[in-house]
N, C-alpha and C positions, 0 to 999 in steps of 0.2 A: 439432315433432312433437306436442306436447301442446296442441293447439288444438281446441276444441270444434267439431264438424263443422257444426252449424247456424250458429254464429257466422261460420265461414269462408265458408259459402255466401252468407250475408246480406251480408258485407263485399264479396265479389267482385262480386255482382250490383249492389250499390249503387254500386260504383266504375264498373261498366260503364254504368249508367244515368245517372250524373252527367256522363258525357262530353258528352252532348247537353243543350243548354239547354232550358228550358221551351218547350213548343210552344203556339201559339195556334191558333185555328180555321182559319186560312188556310195553315198550314205542313204539309208532308208528313212523316209519321212516319218516323223512321230505322229501317232494317232492319239488325240486327246480324248479323255473320258467324257461320256455324256451323262454320267451319274448326277442326279439333281434332287437328292432326297434331304429332308430335314431329319437328322438322326437324334437330336437331343433338344429339349425345350424345358426351361425352368424360370421361375421368378427369381430375380437376382437380389432384390432388396427387401426391406421390411416395410409394411404398410400400416398406416394408422387406421384404426377402426373405432367408430362411434356408434352407439345405439342407446335407446332408452329402455330401461327395465325397472321392475319394482324391486326395491331394496327395503326390507322391513316395512313393506306395505306402501311405500311411496315411490312415485315415478322419479327415476334418477338417470341422468345422462352419464353413461360410462364410456371411458376412452381407454383403449389399450392397443398395443402394437402386435400386428400379425407377422410372424416370421414366414415369409413366403417360401423360403428355401425348404420348409418342412412339408410342403404340399407337392408331391411328385406329379408329373404329367405323363399321360399316355399318348402315344402317337400311333394311330391306326393308318398304316401305310396303304391299305386297300382303299379307304375312303378319303385319305389325306386329312383326317380330323385330329386335332390336337386339343386335349382337355385335361383338367386336373381331376383325378379320381375322387379325392375327398374335397368337398366344397369348402371354401373359405367361410369364416364366421359371418353371420348376418351383419349387414351394415358396412362391410369392408369397402373402402373407396378404391375402385379399380379404374379410375379415370386417368391415373398417372402411374403406370407400372413399368418398371425397367425389367426386361427379360434377358435371359441368356439363351442363344440359339446356336447349335452346331449343325453344319451340313457337310455333304461330301462334294460340294461345288466350290466355285471361287467367289460367289457373292450371293447375298440374300436380299430380296427386294420386298418392300411393302406394296401390295397391290391396292390401288385406289381407283375410283371411277374417273377422276380427272387425269391423274398422272402417277405412275409408279415412282417410287423413290428407294434409294439404297438404305437398307437398315444398318444401324450401327449399335453397339452394345451400351451406349449411353442414352439412347432415345427413351423418353417417357411416353408410353403409348396408352391410348384410351381403349380399355377392353370392356366398356359398357355394352358394346356390340362386338361380335366376333371380328377379329383382324385377319386379313388374308396375306399370305406370304408365298413367294416362289423363289426358286434357286436357279442361278445361272451355272451351268456345267462348265467344266474346263474346255469343252469344245465350243462354247459360246452359245449353246442353245438353252432355252428355258425349260424347266420341268413343270409338272402339273401344279396347280394352286393348292396350297394348304389353308384350311380354316382353323384358326386358333381361338379358343374361348376360355375364359376364366370363370368357373362356376362359383357362385356365392349363395349360401343358404338364405332362403327367404323367411325363415323362422329361426328363433333362438333355439338351438337343438335341445337344451336342457330345460326349457320352459314347459310347464304343464298347462295345456290348453283345454278348456271345458266347453261343452255344448249342452244346451237344454234340449232334452229329447221329447218333452211334452208333459202333460199332467193327466194322462189317461190311466194311470195305474190305479187299481181298485182301492178307493178311499175308505172301504170298510175294513181293510187290513190294518191291524195294529202290530203286534209282535210278529216279526218276520225274519227269514234268513234266506240269502241269495247264494246260489251256486251256479257254476257254468259247466256245461258238458257239450262238447262239439260246437255246433253253431247256435246254441240256445242258452239263454239265461232263464233259470228256474227260480221262482220265489216261493218258498213254503211258509205258511202262516197258520196260526192257531185260530180257529173259528169255534162258534158255539157247538157245532156238531162234529168237532174233531179237526185234525190237520187237513189242509187243502193246499193246492198248488196252482200257480199261473205261470205263463212263460212268454217270452218274446225272442225273436231272432236277434243275434248280436249286431246286425246291421240296421235294426229297427229301434225298439225302445218306445215307440209311440203306440203300437198296437199290441195288446196283451190278450192271451186266450182267457176265456171266462174262468173264474175261480172254480176249480174242481176238487171235490172232497176225495180223499184217499179211500180205497176200498173199505167195506164195513169191518173186515177182520183187522183193519189197521186204524180204527178210530182213535185208539190211544197212542198213535204215533207221536213221537216227540219231534216237532218241527225243527227244533234247534239242534238236533243230532244229525241232520242231513249233511252229507258230504259227497263230493264227486271223486272217484278214484278210477284211473284207467278209463274204460268206456262205459262205466256204470255209475248210477246214483245209489247211495246207501242211506238207510234210515232205520232207527230203532222204534219198535212198537211192542209194548209189554215185554221188554227186555229181549225180544227176538230181532234178528237182523234180516232186513228185506233189501232187495236190490231191484233196479229198473234201468232200462236203457232209454226211456222216453218220458218218465215221470207219470205215466198213465197206468201201465201194466206192471204189477209188482209180484215178485216171487220170494217166498221165504227161503233163506239160506239153509241148506241141509246140515244143521248142526244142533246138538243138544246143549251147546254152551249158551248161558244167559249173559247178556251184555249190560253193563251199567251205563257206559258212555263211549262215544267215538271221539278220539282226541287227535287233532292235527298238529298241535304245538302250543307252547306256552313260554312266556318270557317275563322276567321280573319287572315290577314297577315300584316306584317309591315316590313319596311326596316331596321330599326336601333335599335329595341328592342330585347335584347338577349333572352327574354322569348316568343317572337312571332316568327312565321314562316317567314323567309325572303320572300320578294316579288320576285318570280321567274316567268319568262316568261312561258306561257303555263303550268301553275302549275297543277299538278295532286295530288289527295288525295285518300287514300284507308284506310279502316279499316282492319287490318291484324295482326295476332298474338296477339290479345287482346289489340291492341293499334292503334293509327292513324299514318300513314306515309305520308309525303308529299315529292314531288320531281318535277323536271321539268327543264326548260331551264335556261339560264343565269340570274343572279341576283346580288344584292349587299347586303352586311352585314357589318355595321360599316365602310362604305366607301370602302370596299374591294370587288373586283369582285369575283363572284362565277361562275365558269364554268358550262355549261349545264351538267346535270346528273353527277355531281361530288360527290354527297352524298345524303343520305336520311336525313330527319328531322323527329323526332318522338315526339309523345305526348301520355302520359299515363293518362291524365286527360280530355279526350274528347275535346282537342283542346284549352284548356285554356293556357297552357304553352308548349313551343316547345324547343327541344334541337337537335343539330346535332348528328347523329349516328356515333360513332367512332369505334365500334367493331362489327364484325360478319356480319353485313348487308351492302353490298356494291354493286355497279353496275360494270359490266364489263368495262374495260378501253375503249373499242370500242365505248361506247354509246355517248361520247361527239362528236366524228366525225360523227356518224350516225345521231345525232340530227341536226348538221350543214348541212349535206348532204340533209336531209329531209326538210330543211328550217323550222324546228320546227314542222313539221307535224308527229304525231305519235298517237297511241292509246294504251290503257292499260286496263286490266281487271284481276280480280282474279276469277279462276274457282272453282268448288265445291271440287276439290282435293287440294286446297290451293296453286296452282301454280299462280304466278304473270306473266302475259303475257305482253310483250312490242312489238308492231308491227310498223315497220318503213316504212314511205313513201319513194318513189324513189328507195332506195336500195332493197326494198322488203324483208328485213331481219326480221325474226321472232325469238324472244328469249322468254324463260320462265324460271322462277326460283322459288325455294321454300325453306323456312327455314326447315332445315333437320328434326327437331322434329315434324313438322306438317305432315310428311309423315311416321312417325313411327307407327307400329301397336299398337293399344290401348291395355292396360292390364286390365283384369277384376279385 
Protein backbone atom coordinates (compact mmCIF):
# COMPACT_ATOMS: atom_id res chain seq x y z
CA UNK A 1 0.00 0.00 0.00
CA UNK A 2 2.94 2.37 0.59
CA UNK A 3 4.11 2.55 -3.00
CA UNK A 4 4.80 5.82 -4.73
CA UNK A 5 2.28 6.28 -7.49
CA UNK A 6 4.69 7.37 -10.24
CA UNK A 7 7.05 4.51 -9.47
CA UNK A 8 4.21 2.02 -9.79
CA UNK A 9 3.04 3.42 -13.12
CA UNK A 10 6.57 3.40 -14.51
CA UNK A 11 7.17 -0.18 -13.38
CA UNK A 12 3.92 -1.48 -14.83
CA UNK A 13 4.38 0.22 -18.19
CA UNK A 14 8.01 -0.92 -18.40
CA UNK A 15 6.91 -4.48 -17.71
CA UNK A 16 4.30 -4.27 -20.45
CA UNK A 17 6.70 -2.88 -23.05
CA UNK A 18 9.45 -5.36 -22.22
CA UNK A 19 7.16 -8.21 -23.26
CA UNK A 20 7.88 -7.41 -26.91
CA UNK A 21 11.44 -7.57 -28.23
CA UNK A 22 13.02 -4.66 -30.04
CA UNK A 23 11.50 -3.90 -33.43
CA UNK A 24 13.41 -3.22 -36.66
CA UNK A 25 12.13 -1.27 -39.60
CA UNK A 26 10.51 -4.34 -41.23
CA UNK A 27 8.46 -5.49 -38.20
CA UNK A 28 4.86 -4.57 -37.36
CA UNK A 29 4.41 -2.73 -34.08
CA UNK A 30 2.44 -4.66 -31.45
CA UNK A 31 -0.92 -3.21 -30.29
CA UNK A 32 -1.54 -3.76 -26.60
CA UNK A 33 -4.97 -4.70 -25.28
CA UNK A 34 -7.16 -2.07 -23.66
CA UNK A 35 -9.20 -4.69 -21.73
CA UNK A 36 -9.63 -3.48 -18.15
CA UNK A 37 -12.26 -5.62 -16.47
CA UNK A 38 -12.35 -7.34 -13.09
CA UNK A 39 -13.31 -10.92 -13.90
CA UNK A 40 -13.27 -12.57 -10.48
CA UNK A 41 -13.65 -11.44 -6.87
CA UNK A 42 -13.66 -13.50 -3.67
CA UNK A 43 -12.96 -13.37 0.06
CA UNK A 44 -9.63 -15.06 0.59
CA UNK A 45 -9.58 -15.77 4.31
CA UNK A 46 -11.74 -16.69 7.29
CA UNK A 47 -13.35 -13.97 9.39
CA UNK A 48 -14.13 -14.06 13.09
CA UNK A 49 -17.72 -13.25 13.96
CA UNK A 50 -19.16 -12.21 17.32
CA UNK A 51 -22.74 -11.50 18.34
CA UNK A 52 -25.01 -11.67 21.36
CA UNK A 53 -27.95 -14.08 21.37
CA UNK A 54 -30.19 -15.79 23.89
CA UNK A 55 -29.11 -19.31 24.80
CA UNK A 56 -31.47 -21.10 27.18
CA UNK A 57 -33.06 -17.73 27.85
CA UNK A 58 -29.85 -15.89 28.75
CA UNK A 59 -27.93 -13.30 26.72
CA UNK A 60 -24.70 -14.95 25.60
CA UNK A 61 -21.81 -13.65 23.47
CA UNK A 62 -21.10 -16.18 20.76
CA UNK A 63 -17.95 -16.33 18.65
CA UNK A 64 -17.44 -18.34 15.50
CA UNK A 65 -15.44 -18.21 12.31
CA UNK A 66 -17.02 -17.37 8.98
CA UNK A 67 -15.44 -19.08 5.98
CA UNK A 68 -15.53 -16.26 3.46
CA UNK A 69 -14.65 -18.58 0.58
CA UNK A 70 -18.14 -20.08 0.82
CA UNK A 71 -19.83 -16.79 -0.07
CA UNK A 72 -19.57 -16.29 -3.85
CA UNK A 73 -19.55 -12.82 -5.38
CA UNK A 74 -21.38 -11.53 -8.41
CA UNK A 75 -19.92 -8.95 -10.82
CA UNK A 76 -22.35 -6.80 -12.77
CA UNK A 77 -20.20 -5.66 -15.68
CA UNK A 78 -22.86 -3.21 -16.79
CA UNK A 79 -22.92 -1.21 -13.54
CA UNK A 80 -19.42 -2.27 -12.38
CA UNK A 81 -20.96 -3.48 -9.09
CA UNK A 82 -19.33 -6.31 -7.11
CA UNK A 83 -21.29 -7.90 -4.23
CA UNK A 84 -21.82 -11.16 -2.37
CA UNK A 85 -25.12 -12.82 -3.29
CA UNK A 86 -25.67 -14.31 0.19
CA UNK A 87 -25.01 -11.96 3.09
CA UNK A 88 -22.44 -12.88 5.73
CA UNK A 89 -23.84 -13.70 9.21
CA UNK A 90 -24.84 -10.83 11.47
CA UNK A 91 -21.94 -9.32 13.42
CA UNK A 92 -19.24 -10.33 10.95
CA UNK A 93 -16.25 -8.02 11.25
CA UNK A 94 -15.47 -6.77 7.74
CA UNK A 95 -13.00 -4.07 8.76
CA UNK A 96 -9.99 -6.24 7.83
CA UNK A 97 -10.76 -8.52 4.91
CA UNK A 98 -8.26 -10.05 2.48
CA UNK A 99 -9.73 -10.56 -0.98
CA UNK A 100 -8.68 -12.27 -4.18
CA UNK A 101 -9.18 -10.32 -7.43
CA UNK A 102 -8.52 -11.38 -11.02
CA UNK A 103 -8.52 -8.97 -13.94
CA UNK A 104 -7.61 -8.97 -17.62
CA UNK A 105 -5.23 -6.02 -17.19
CA UNK A 106 -1.72 -5.64 -15.79
CA UNK A 107 -2.59 -4.01 -12.47
CA UNK A 108 -5.47 -3.36 -10.08
CA UNK A 109 -5.70 -0.10 -8.15
CA UNK A 110 -7.63 0.92 -5.05
CA UNK A 111 -9.37 4.23 -5.78
CA UNK A 112 -9.29 6.74 -2.95
CA UNK A 113 -10.11 10.44 -2.60
CA UNK A 114 -6.57 11.46 -1.74
CA UNK A 115 -4.43 9.06 -3.79
CA UNK A 116 -4.91 5.78 -5.63
CA UNK A 117 -2.73 2.85 -4.62
CA UNK A 118 -1.77 -0.45 -6.13
CA UNK A 119 -3.73 -3.40 -4.70
CA UNK A 120 -1.95 -6.58 -3.75
CA UNK A 121 -3.40 -9.88 -2.56
CA UNK A 122 -2.09 -9.55 1.01
CA UNK A 123 -3.82 -6.24 1.75
CA UNK A 124 -6.41 -6.21 4.56
CA UNK A 125 -9.14 -3.86 3.41
CA UNK A 126 -11.95 -2.19 5.34
CA UNK A 127 -15.28 -3.05 3.70
CA UNK A 128 -17.47 -1.29 6.26
CA UNK A 129 -18.03 1.05 3.34
CA UNK A 130 -17.82 0.05 -0.35
CA UNK A 131 -14.28 -0.08 -1.76
CA UNK A 132 -13.56 1.14 -5.29
CA UNK A 133 -11.15 -0.49 -7.74
CA UNK A 134 -9.94 0.19 -11.27
CA UNK A 135 -7.82 -1.85 -13.67
CA UNK A 136 -4.86 -0.71 -15.78
CA UNK A 137 -4.99 -2.29 -19.23
CA UNK A 138 -1.94 -3.60 -21.11
CA UNK A 139 -2.13 -0.43 -23.20
CA UNK A 140 -1.58 1.68 -20.08
CA UNK A 141 -5.10 3.15 -19.95
CA UNK A 142 -7.39 2.82 -16.94
CA UNK A 143 -10.79 1.18 -17.12
CA UNK A 144 -14.03 2.26 -15.39
CA UNK A 145 -14.26 2.21 -11.60
CA UNK A 146 -15.77 -0.84 -9.88
CA UNK A 147 -17.59 -0.57 -6.54
CA UNK A 148 -17.14 -3.64 -4.31
CA UNK A 149 -19.18 -4.21 -1.17
CA UNK A 150 -19.54 -7.05 1.30
CA UNK A 151 -23.09 -7.51 2.56
CA UNK A 152 -23.69 -8.57 6.16
CA UNK A 153 -27.02 -9.55 7.67
CA UNK A 154 -28.38 -6.95 10.08
CA UNK A 155 -30.48 -9.60 11.84
CA UNK A 156 -29.74 -13.13 13.02
CA UNK A 157 -31.41 -15.09 10.20
CA UNK A 158 -32.70 -17.91 12.41
CA UNK A 159 -34.08 -15.71 15.23
CA UNK A 160 -37.82 -15.35 15.75
CA UNK A 161 -38.71 -11.66 16.16
CA UNK A 162 -42.03 -10.69 17.73
CA UNK A 163 -44.10 -7.51 17.51
CA UNK A 164 -47.13 -6.48 19.58
CA UNK A 165 -49.96 -5.59 17.19
CA UNK A 166 -52.28 -4.07 19.80
CA UNK A 167 -55.00 -4.95 22.31
CA UNK A 168 -58.13 -4.23 20.28
CA UNK A 169 -59.22 -7.82 19.66
CA UNK A 170 -62.77 -8.34 20.99
CA UNK A 171 -62.29 -9.18 24.69
CA UNK A 172 -65.70 -10.87 24.93
CA UNK A 173 -64.33 -13.76 22.90
CA UNK A 174 -63.32 -16.81 24.88
CA UNK A 175 -62.98 -20.10 22.97
CA UNK A 176 -61.64 -19.27 19.49
CA UNK A 177 -59.89 -20.58 16.40
CA UNK A 178 -57.89 -18.60 13.81
CA UNK A 179 -57.40 -19.40 10.14
CA UNK A 180 -55.90 -17.42 7.28
CA UNK A 181 -57.20 -17.08 3.75
CA UNK A 182 -55.56 -14.82 1.20
CA UNK A 183 -54.78 -11.46 2.80
CA UNK A 184 -56.92 -11.89 5.91
CA UNK A 185 -56.86 -13.51 9.33
CA UNK A 186 -60.26 -14.86 10.42
CA UNK A 187 -61.06 -15.74 14.04
CA UNK A 188 -64.12 -17.86 14.73
CA UNK A 189 -65.54 -17.94 18.25
CA UNK A 190 -68.37 -19.48 20.23
CA UNK A 191 -70.87 -16.88 21.47
CA UNK A 192 -74.19 -17.19 23.35
CA UNK A 193 -76.14 -16.92 20.09
CA UNK A 194 -73.89 -19.31 18.16
CA UNK A 195 -70.66 -19.11 16.22
CA UNK A 196 -69.36 -15.71 15.09
CA UNK A 197 -66.39 -14.38 13.12
CA UNK A 198 -64.12 -11.35 13.10
CA UNK A 199 -61.20 -10.57 10.78
CA UNK A 200 -58.18 -8.34 10.14
CA UNK A 201 -55.80 -7.78 7.25
CA UNK A 202 -52.49 -9.66 7.52
CA UNK A 203 -50.65 -6.31 7.45
CA UNK A 204 -52.76 -4.95 10.31
CA UNK A 205 -53.77 -6.85 13.44
CA UNK A 206 -54.75 -3.65 15.24
CA UNK A 207 -58.14 -3.14 13.57
CA UNK A 208 -60.71 -5.95 13.59
CA UNK A 209 -64.12 -6.13 11.98
CA UNK A 210 -67.09 -6.20 14.39
CA UNK A 211 -67.91 -9.70 15.61
CA UNK A 212 -70.53 -11.05 13.19
CA UNK A 213 -72.76 -14.05 13.87
CA UNK A 214 -72.92 -16.73 11.20
CA UNK A 215 -76.25 -17.07 9.31
CA UNK A 216 -79.29 -18.38 11.24
CA UNK A 217 -79.20 -21.74 9.49
CA UNK A 218 -75.66 -22.14 10.83
CA UNK A 219 -76.24 -21.21 14.47
CA UNK A 220 -75.03 -24.64 15.52
CA UNK A 221 -71.81 -24.28 13.57
CA UNK A 222 -68.80 -25.73 15.35
CA UNK A 223 -66.26 -22.88 15.46
CA UNK A 224 -63.43 -25.33 16.17
CA UNK A 225 -64.07 -27.20 12.90
CA UNK A 226 -63.27 -24.24 10.65
CA UNK A 227 -60.36 -24.62 8.26
CA UNK A 228 -59.02 -22.97 5.12
CA UNK A 229 -58.36 -25.04 2.03
CA UNK A 230 -57.52 -23.69 -1.40
CA UNK A 231 -59.42 -20.43 -1.76
CA UNK A 232 -62.30 -21.32 0.58
CA UNK A 233 -63.17 -21.48 4.27
CA UNK A 234 -64.97 -24.62 5.47
CA UNK A 235 -67.00 -25.21 8.64
CA UNK A 236 -69.38 -27.85 9.99
CA UNK A 237 -72.90 -27.01 11.16
CA UNK A 238 -75.28 -29.79 12.24
CA UNK A 239 -72.94 -32.24 10.52
CA UNK A 240 -73.32 -30.42 7.19
CA UNK A 241 -70.39 -28.84 5.40
CA UNK A 242 -70.47 -25.13 4.48
CA UNK A 243 -67.98 -23.06 2.50
CA UNK A 244 -67.24 -19.35 2.10
CA UNK A 245 -64.72 -17.18 0.30
CA UNK A 246 -64.98 -14.22 2.70
CA UNK A 247 -66.34 -15.49 6.04
CA UNK A 248 -69.62 -13.61 5.49
CA UNK A 249 -71.56 -15.45 2.77
CA UNK A 250 -71.85 -19.20 3.23
CA UNK A 251 -73.10 -22.01 0.97
CA UNK A 252 -74.01 -25.54 1.92
CA UNK A 253 -71.98 -28.09 0.01
CA UNK A 254 -74.15 -30.19 -2.30
CA UNK A 255 -73.74 -33.58 -0.63
CA UNK A 256 -75.89 -35.89 1.45
CA UNK A 257 -72.86 -37.00 3.44
CA UNK A 258 -72.93 -36.18 7.14
CA UNK A 259 -69.58 -35.11 8.63
CA UNK A 260 -68.34 -35.68 12.15
CA UNK A 261 -65.18 -33.58 12.02
CA UNK A 262 -62.60 -31.97 9.71
CA UNK A 263 -59.06 -33.17 10.38
CA UNK A 264 -55.87 -31.41 9.30
CA UNK A 265 -53.38 -33.72 11.05
CA UNK A 266 -52.33 -35.26 14.36
CA UNK A 267 -49.05 -36.22 16.02
CA UNK A 268 -48.25 -38.30 19.09
CA UNK A 269 -47.41 -36.72 22.43
CA UNK A 270 -46.10 -38.30 25.61
CA UNK A 271 -45.30 -37.04 29.07
CA UNK A 272 -42.04 -38.77 29.94
CA UNK A 273 -40.24 -39.76 26.73
CA UNK A 274 -37.45 -37.37 25.75
CA UNK A 275 -38.04 -38.16 22.07
CA UNK A 276 -41.72 -37.29 22.18
CA UNK A 277 -43.43 -33.96 22.49
CA UNK A 278 -44.48 -33.38 26.12
CA UNK A 279 -48.19 -33.37 26.93
CA UNK A 280 -49.13 -29.72 27.01
CA UNK A 281 -52.54 -28.27 27.80
CA UNK A 282 -54.23 -26.74 24.75
CA UNK A 283 -51.36 -27.86 22.59
CA UNK A 284 -50.79 -26.22 19.20
CA UNK A 285 -48.77 -27.55 16.29
CA UNK A 286 -47.56 -25.81 13.13
CA UNK A 287 -45.42 -26.63 10.11
CA UNK A 288 -43.01 -23.73 9.89
CA UNK A 289 -39.46 -23.12 8.64
CA UNK A 290 -39.35 -26.61 7.11
CA UNK A 291 -40.09 -28.37 10.39
CA UNK A 292 -42.82 -28.96 12.96
CA UNK A 293 -43.16 -26.81 16.07
CA UNK A 294 -45.37 -27.54 19.07
CA UNK A 295 -46.26 -25.24 21.96
CA UNK A 296 -49.06 -24.61 24.40
CA UNK A 297 -50.16 -24.46 28.00
CA UNK A 298 -48.58 -26.02 31.09
CA UNK A 299 -47.35 -29.59 31.07
CA UNK A 300 -44.86 -32.00 32.58
CA UNK A 301 -41.63 -33.57 31.40
CA UNK A 302 -39.74 -36.13 33.47
CA UNK A 303 -41.79 -35.13 36.50
CA UNK A 304 -40.93 -31.44 36.16
CA UNK A 305 -43.53 -28.76 35.55
CA UNK A 306 -43.42 -26.90 32.25
CA UNK A 307 -44.89 -23.38 32.42
CA UNK A 308 -47.32 -22.30 29.71
CA UNK A 309 -45.67 -20.95 26.58
CA UNK A 310 -42.21 -21.33 28.08
CA UNK A 311 -40.65 -22.77 24.93
CA UNK A 312 -41.12 -24.36 21.53
CA UNK A 313 -40.61 -28.04 20.80
CA UNK A 314 -39.31 -28.91 17.35
CA UNK A 315 -39.32 -31.93 15.07
CA UNK A 316 -37.38 -32.25 11.82
CA UNK A 317 -38.64 -35.77 10.99
CA UNK A 318 -42.37 -35.12 10.63
CA UNK A 319 -43.21 -35.65 14.27
CA UNK A 320 -41.34 -38.89 14.96
CA UNK A 321 -38.94 -37.31 17.44
CA UNK A 322 -39.09 -33.99 19.28
CA UNK A 323 -36.58 -31.75 21.06
CA UNK A 324 -36.97 -28.55 23.08
CA UNK A 325 -35.79 -25.53 21.10
CA UNK A 326 -32.98 -23.80 23.00
CA UNK A 327 -31.71 -21.21 20.50
CA UNK A 328 -33.17 -18.46 18.36
CA UNK A 329 -36.87 -19.37 18.57
CA UNK A 330 -38.55 -18.10 21.75
CA UNK A 331 -41.81 -16.63 23.01
CA UNK A 332 -42.10 -13.18 24.57
CA UNK A 333 -41.94 -13.45 28.38
CA UNK A 334 -45.45 -11.94 28.57
CA UNK A 335 -47.04 -15.03 27.03
CA UNK A 336 -47.18 -17.11 30.23
CA UNK A 337 -49.23 -14.42 32.00
CA UNK A 338 -51.39 -13.83 28.92
CA UNK A 339 -52.18 -17.54 28.76
CA UNK A 340 -53.22 -17.61 32.41
CA UNK A 341 -55.26 -14.43 32.04
CA UNK A 342 -57.08 -15.98 29.06
CA UNK A 343 -57.85 -19.18 30.98
CA UNK A 344 -56.01 -21.01 28.23
CA UNK A 345 -58.10 -19.52 25.40
CA UNK A 346 -56.02 -18.39 22.45
CA UNK A 347 -55.72 -19.02 18.72
CA UNK A 348 -52.78 -19.19 16.35
CA UNK A 349 -52.14 -19.22 12.62
CA UNK A 350 -49.26 -18.77 10.14
CA UNK A 351 -50.04 -16.38 7.28
CA UNK A 352 -48.73 -16.40 3.71
CA UNK A 353 -45.92 -14.00 4.67
CA UNK A 354 -44.59 -16.49 7.24
CA UNK A 355 -45.79 -14.58 10.29
CA UNK A 356 -46.95 -16.66 13.25
CA UNK A 357 -49.94 -14.98 14.92
CA UNK A 358 -50.99 -15.53 18.55
CA UNK A 359 -54.35 -14.01 19.53
CA UNK A 360 -55.31 -13.90 23.21
CA UNK A 361 -58.76 -13.96 24.78
CA UNK A 362 -59.78 -11.51 27.52
CA UNK A 363 -56.75 -9.23 27.20
CA UNK A 364 -57.46 -8.79 23.48
CA UNK A 365 -53.73 -8.76 22.79
CA UNK A 366 -52.49 -9.70 19.34
CA UNK A 367 -48.88 -10.65 18.61
CA UNK A 368 -47.13 -11.85 15.53
CA UNK A 369 -43.58 -13.08 14.92
CA UNK A 370 -41.43 -14.31 12.09
CA UNK A 371 -38.08 -16.02 11.75
CA UNK A 372 -35.94 -13.33 10.17
CA UNK A 373 -34.69 -15.27 7.17
CA UNK A 374 -38.26 -16.08 6.11
CA UNK A 375 -38.71 -12.39 5.43
CA UNK A 376 -35.51 -11.84 3.45
CA UNK A 377 -35.80 -11.09 -0.25
CA UNK A 378 -35.03 -14.17 -2.28
CA UNK A 379 -31.93 -14.12 -4.50
CA UNK A 380 -32.11 -15.25 -8.09
